[in-house]
C-alpha positions as CSV (number, residue, x, y, z in Angstrom):
1,M,169.8,175.8,1.9
2,M,170.7,172.2,1.0
3,L,167.7,170.9,3.0
4,A,165.3,173.3,1.2
5,V,166.7,172.2,-2.2
6,F,166.3,168.5,-1.4
7,V,162.8,169.1,0.0
8,T,161.8,171.0,-3.2
9,A,163.4,168.2,-5.4
10,G,161.4,165.6,-3.5
11,V,158.1,167.5,-3.9
12,L,158.8,167.9,-7.6
13,A,159.7,164.3,-8.0
14,G,156.5,163.2,-6.3
15,V,154.4,165.5,-8.5
16,G,156.2,164.2,-11.6
17,V,155.5,160.5,-10.6
18,V,151.8,161.3,-10.0
19,L,151.6,163.0,-13.4
20,V,153.3,160.1,-15.2
21,L,151.1,157.5,-13.4
22,S,148.0,159.5,-14.2
23,G,149.0,159.5,-17.9
24,L,149.9,155.9,-18.0
25,F,147.0,154.6,-16.0
26,P,144.0,156.9,-16.6
27,R,141.0,156.6,-14.4
28,P,138.5,154.1,-16.0
29,V,135.2,155.5,-17.1
30,P,132.3,153.9,-15.2
31,L,130.1,151.5,-17.0
32,S,127.1,153.7,-16.2
33,V,128.6,156.5,-18.1
34,L,129.6,154.3,-21.1
35,G,126.1,152.9,-21.3
36,D,124.5,156.3,-21.2
37,E,124.0,157.3,-24.8
38,T,122.0,160.5,-23.9
39,P,123.3,163.6,-25.5
40,R,126.0,165.4,-23.6
41,P,126.9,169.1,-23.8
42,T,130.0,169.6,-25.9
43,A,130.9,172.9,-24.2
44,P,131.4,173.6,-20.5
45,V,128.3,174.7,-18.6
46,N,130.2,177.6,-16.9
47,K,131.8,180.3,-19.0
48,P,135.6,180.1,-18.9
49,T,137.1,182.7,-16.7
50,S,139.4,185.4,-17.9
51,S,142.5,183.4,-16.7
52,I,141.4,180.4,-18.8
53,D,140.9,182.6,-21.8
54,A,144.3,184.1,-21.3
55,L,146.0,180.7,-21.0
56,A,144.0,179.3,-24.0
57,G,145.0,182.2,-26.2
58,D,143.3,182.0,-29.6
59,A,142.5,178.3,-29.2
60,A,138.8,179.0,-28.7
61,T,138.5,180.4,-32.2
62,R,141.3,178.8,-34.2
63,H,140.7,175.2,-32.8
64,A,137.0,175.5,-32.1
65,Q,136.1,172.7,-34.5
66,D,138.9,170.4,-33.1
67,L,137.7,171.0,-29.5
68,A,134.1,170.3,-30.5
69,V,134.7,167.1,-32.4
70,S,137.0,165.8,-29.6
71,E,134.3,166.8,-27.0
72,M,137.0,168.7,-25.1
73,S,136.2,171.8,-23.2
74,L,138.5,174.9,-23.2
75,T,139.3,174.3,-19.6
76,K,140.5,170.7,-20.3
77,F,142.7,172.0,-23.1
78,V,144.3,174.6,-20.8
79,S,144.9,171.9,-18.1
80,D,146.5,169.7,-20.7
81,R,148.8,172.5,-21.6
82,I,149.8,173.0,-18.0
83,V,150.4,169.3,-17.4
84,N,152.4,168.9,-20.6
85,A,154.6,171.9,-19.8
86,A,155.2,170.6,-16.2
87,T,156.0,167.1,-17.5
88,F,158.5,168.3,-20.1
89,A,160.2,170.6,-17.7
90,F,160.3,168.2,-14.7
91,L,163.6,166.4,-15.2
92,P,165.6,169.5,-16.3
93,G,164.0,171.4,-13.4
94,V,165.2,168.8,-10.8
95,A,168.6,168.7,-12.4
96,F,168.7,172.5,-12.1
97,L,168.0,172.3,-8.4
98,F,170.8,169.7,-7.9
99,A,173.2,171.9,-9.9
100,V,172.4,174.9,-7.7
101,A,173.1,172.8,-4.7
102,G,176.4,171.7,-6.2
103,T,175.5,168.0,-6.4
104,I,176.1,167.8,-10.1
105,S,178.8,169.6,-12.1
106,I,176.6,171.1,-14.8
107,S,176.0,174.8,-15.4
108,P,172.7,175.8,-13.7
109,L,172.1,178.4,-16.4
110,V,172.2,175.6,-19.1
111,L,169.8,173.5,-17.1
112,L,167.5,176.5,-16.6
113,V,167.4,177.1,-20.3
114,V,166.6,173.5,-21.0
115,A,163.9,173.5,-18.4
116,V,162.3,176.6,-19.8
117,G,162.6,175.2,-23.3
118,G,161.0,171.9,-22.2
119,A,158.1,173.8,-20.6
120,V,157.6,175.8,-23.8
121,G,157.8,172.6,-25.9
122,G,155.2,170.9,-23.7
123,W,152.9,173.9,-23.9
124,V,153.2,174.0,-27.7
125,Y,152.9,170.2,-28.0
126,T,149.3,170.3,-26.8
127,T,148.1,171.8,-30.0
128,P,149.3,169.1,-32.4
129,A,148.1,166.5,-29.9
130,L,144.7,168.1,-30.1
131,K,144.8,168.0,-33.9
132,R,145.7,164.3,-33.9
133,T,142.8,163.5,-31.5
134,A,140.4,165.6,-33.6
135,T,141.6,163.8,-36.8
136,K,140.9,160.4,-35.2
137,A,137.6,161.6,-33.9
138,R,136.5,162.8,-37.3
139,T,137.6,159.5,-38.9
140,D,135.5,157.6,-36.4
141,F,132.7,160.0,-36.9
142,E,132.8,159.4,-40.7
143,V,132.6,155.6,-40.1
144,S,129.5,156.0,-38.0
145,L,128.1,158.6,-40.4
146,A,128.3,156.1,-43.3
147,T,126.0,153.8,-41.4
148,Y,123.7,156.8,-40.7
149,F,123.7,157.7,-44.4
150,E,122.6,154.1,-45.2
151,L,119.8,154.1,-42.6
152,V,118.5,157.5,-43.8
153,S,118.4,156.3,-47.4
154,L,116.5,153.2,-46.3
155,A,114.1,155.4,-44.4
156,F,113.5,157.5,-47.5
157,A,113.0,154.4,-49.6
158,G,110.5,153.1,-47.0
159,G,108.4,156.2,-47.6
160,K,109.5,158.2,-44.5
161,G,109.4,162.0,-44.7
162,P,112.7,164.1,-44.2
163,M,112.1,164.7,-40.5
164,D,111.4,161.1,-39.6
165,A,114.1,159.8,-41.9
166,L,116.7,161.9,-39.9
167,R,115.3,161.4,-36.4
168,E,114.6,157.6,-36.4
169,P,118.1,156.4,-37.5
170,A,119.7,158.8,-35.0
171,A,117.7,157.2,-32.2
172,V,118.9,153.6,-32.8
173,G,122.7,154.1,-33.1
174,T,125.3,154.1,-30.4
175,G,128.6,155.9,-30.0
176,P,129.8,159.5,-29.9
177,A,128.7,160.2,-33.5
178,F,125.1,159.1,-32.9
179,R,125.1,160.9,-29.6
180,Q,125.9,164.1,-31.4
181,L,123.2,163.4,-34.0
182,R,120.6,162.8,-31.3
183,G,121.7,166.0,-29.6
184,A,121.2,167.8,-32.9
185,M,117.7,166.3,-33.3
186,I,116.8,167.4,-29.8
187,A,118.2,170.9,-30.4
188,A,116.2,171.1,-33.6
189,D,113.0,170.3,-31.7
190,E,113.7,172.8,-29.0
191,R,114.5,175.6,-31.5
192,R,111.6,174.5,-33.8
193,E,114.1,174.3,-36.6
194,A,114.3,171.9,-39.5
195,P,116.6,169.0,-38.5
196,W,118.6,169.2,-41.8
197,V,119.4,172.8,-41.0
198,T,120.6,171.7,-37.6
199,L,122.8,169.0,-39.2
200,I,124.4,171.7,-41.5
201,H,125.2,173.8,-38.4
202,L,126.6,170.7,-36.6
203,G,128.8,169.8,-39.5
204,N,130.2,173.3,-39.6
205,R,130.8,173.3,-35.9
206,L,132.6,169.9,-35.9
207,G,134.4,170.4,-39.2
208,V,132.7,167.3,-40.8
209,Q,132.0,168.1,-44.4
210,S,130.0,164.9,-45.0
211,L,127.5,165.9,-42.3
212,T,127.0,169.3,-44.0
213,D,126.5,167.4,-47.4
214,L,123.9,165.2,-45.7
215,G,122.0,168.3,-44.5
216,A,122.1,169.8,-48.0
217,S,120.9,166.6,-49.6
218,V,118.0,166.3,-47.2
219,T,117.2,169.9,-47.9
220,L,116.8,169.0,-51.6
221,A,114.6,166.0,-50.5
222,S,112.4,168.3,-48.5
223,N,111.7,170.1,-51.8
224,G,110.8,166.9,-53.6
225,A,114.1,165.9,-55.1
226,P,115.0,162.1,-55.1
227,V,118.1,161.6,-53.0
228,V,118.0,157.9,-52.1
229,D,120.5,156.8,-54.7
230,S,122.9,159.7,-53.9
231,L,122.8,159.0,-50.2
232,R,123.5,155.3,-50.8
233,A,126.4,156.2,-53.2
234,K,127.7,158.6,-50.5
235,A,127.5,156.0,-47.9
236,E,129.5,153.5,-50.0
237,S,132.2,156.0,-50.8
238,M,132.5,157.0,-47.2
239,R,132.7,153.4,-46.2
240,D,135.5,152.7,-48.8
241,Q,137.4,155.8,-47.7
242,A,137.1,154.8,-44.0
243,M,138.4,151.3,-45.0
244,S,141.4,152.8,-46.9
245,T,142.1,155.1,-43.9
246,Q,142.1,152.1,-41.5
247,E,144.4,150.1,-43.8
248,A,146.8,153.1,-44.1
249,R,146.8,153.5,-40.3
250,A,147.6,149.7,-39.9
251,E,150.4,149.9,-42.4
252,A,151.9,152.9,-40.6
253,R,151.8,151.1,-37.3
254,S,153.4,148.0,-38.9
255,E,156.2,150.2,-40.2
256,T,156.9,151.7,-36.8
257,L,157.7,148.2,-35.6
258,S,160.6,147.8,-38.0
259,G,162.8,150.2,-35.9
260,P,162.7,148.1,-32.7
261,I,163.2,144.9,-34.7
262,I,166.3,146.3,-36.4
263,L,167.7,147.4,-33.0
264,M,167.0,144.0,-31.5
265,F,168.7,142.3,-34.4
266,A,171.7,144.7,-34.0
267,G,171.8,143.9,-30.3
268,F,171.9,140.1,-31.0
269,I,174.7,140.5,-33.5
270,I,176.7,142.5,-30.9
271,L,175.9,140.0,-28.2
272,F,177.0,136.9,-30.1
273,G,179.7,138.6,-32.1
274,Y,181.6,140.4,-29.4
275,P,183.1,137.3,-27.7
276,A,184.4,136.0,-31.0
277,L,185.8,139.4,-31.9
278,A,187.3,139.9,-28.4
279,G,189.0,136.4,-28.7
280,L,190.5,137.3,-32.1
281,V,191.9,140.5,-30.7
282,S,193.4,138.8,-27.7
283,L,195.2,136.3,-29.9
284,R,197.0,139.1,-31.7
């Protein structure tokens, strides 16, 4: 019995170390992949199985926009849930095994409850983590989209038609946002659909309102309305908003450094003050 408990604890410890190391040191993306700016599918090629659907719950519908803008498949979301649940429950689970073996004097029932609670917490934590990733992805998308707005307005000012004004700027940019835009242009050609209609669909799928507004503006331009000034104004406002968002993020990161600095200062006070205080106490 004791040997089985120790073997199980060793296996769990090894799995936990592998999970921690895989999270701290992710596998680097090859340069060939980073340099490839061809459109990639944002959904898995194979349809998720029923088990994936069961583990994902309603994430496929409630968080469809977050998954799409993060370029995360439903299978990857489910695997993150499982990994987070296993990571959060790892230490309490090992302690539970030692408590069952009598190595530590803690109630196994308490440790079992903590392990189950940790697994549930890790499972639930995946959703807000996805929301944070999607928020950052949308912010980066807006930054690239501001440049795209400017390029589209310049194309209109140069006498380009609506189709060329949307296609040509999408072909020169790099990054995830321009990759999505190029994919939308290719999809529009394959479906023989107006590219501004495809941009509206893409904005709705990713949850990026500015992209939907761009599609609506170009729809007006296709009907003969002048939209160059409005596109440039939109690009400037998006650029200013992105700058303010970056500044707010930098200030928040600076504020998070105040905690460790205060703790270090308190540690120095204790380190230098304790000998003097101990000396005064001993004199009494």
